[in-house]
Phi, psi and omega in degrees: 000318179298313179298322180295315180294321179295321178297318176298321182291320181296321174297323176294325179294319179299322180292318181290331179295333180292329182255343178242105179294151183289133180275002188259321190062232178245098186293144177259355177220185183270355186289320178298315179292324177297319176296320179296320178295323177294319176298315179298321180294323177296317174300315180299319181297316180300316182292321179299316178299319181291314180294332179301331178297317180292320179293325179295321178297319175294323181295318179296321179293318189278313188267313184287317183267344181066032181245130178289133183270129180293134179054049181297321181299315180294320179294315181296321179293324177296320179298313180292317180299316179295321178296317179294320179292320177295324177294318181296327181277332188259334182287147179293146181293134182284344182070212181265000184288129185291318180296319178294319176299317178295321177296317179301313182295320180296319178293325177295319177291323178294324178298313180295319180293325179293323179279327183290329186296306179294328178293325177290325175300312178297327179296316179296320179292323177297315179300321177297319176295322179291327180293314181295325180291318178294322177295321178293322174297319177301313184294320180294317181297320179286335183263324184266313180270177178265015182292147178285166178301320182294316178298317177299320176297314179302317181295316182294319181293320178295322180293318179294318183295316180297313182292323180291321178295322177291334181273350186271130176279122183289140175078005183256001179081012177288142182214138181245019182294321181299311180294325179292321178296319181295318178301314180298323179295316180295316180298321177297319179295318181293319179294321178294317178298315180296321177295317178298318178298316178296322180298317180296318179295321179292321179293322180294318179295322179295317178298318179296319180293323177297314181297318178296320176296320178296319178294323178296317178298315179297322177296319178296323179295317181297318179293322176298317177297318178299319180293327178287327179280316187247001182081192178295120183278153180274142178286357185268136170235124188227134177225137183226140176224136183218126174261127179292128183303143178057028177220171176262009182272138181234123181254126182237139177222144181217151175229111183222130176050042175082005183241141180248134178234136178239137181218128179244124182226156179252106183235108180302139180270111184288338184261004178305314179302329181284340184264353183095179182291329180250004182072198178284327180223166175255351182249199178273118182212185180301334183289330182235022179227125175243138183219134178221144186222124175236134181237117179258122179246000000 
């Protein structure tokens, strides 16, 4: 691309030479060539200042706003191509002088290098934005969708590659292989960490399941021993509580797993003064009788 642009510029110089005669002829000293170099440098400075406005617009979008520029490579190439064409049209013709031609070619290359340097810095920053966007896509795909890590990696890598190719200026030596390799390395690390986490969760679930099975086995063994000692247990569980009227005695009875328990306790009734001397009733009623029934099948 650079050679092509230089060739176009040289053709433009040949055209300008037809209408602008060379002020040098065949110089016998270095002053004429030095003056020619100064004129070319002045033209170059004007063109660089003009192109710098376009580069500044790209810098604000990429660095200040953190937004990737669409077709960055094509826009960067257009800036350089336009600058080279303007230089070919505006710079004085070198004529047939070899030193002037060498100076012209050198200034043309310096102009492209001067514009290419800040554009390449923005290109690297653009790649970083594209890399983070692709990495975010990979994480979303592995978390939200049912895609495997490998499929998510392929999608993220393809997304980054397409965007990086659009951001690359052809023929300028720009390369995104390093950023792509870094992206793949990060995705591999994330996938490895995720796999380790899943393995830990699966092992924890297996241990929990093993402990639960062990407890169930122990419970079955206990039930078998109870059956051997006490015979077939009844599925009925019954509990009765009765407070003897006008006393602090409380009688409790229960029937569980084929065994009957009776318990007599002395528990003062704290609410007796509120109910009067005889309470609400003198007989057996809901106020002094508790009954519970459990049936296990």
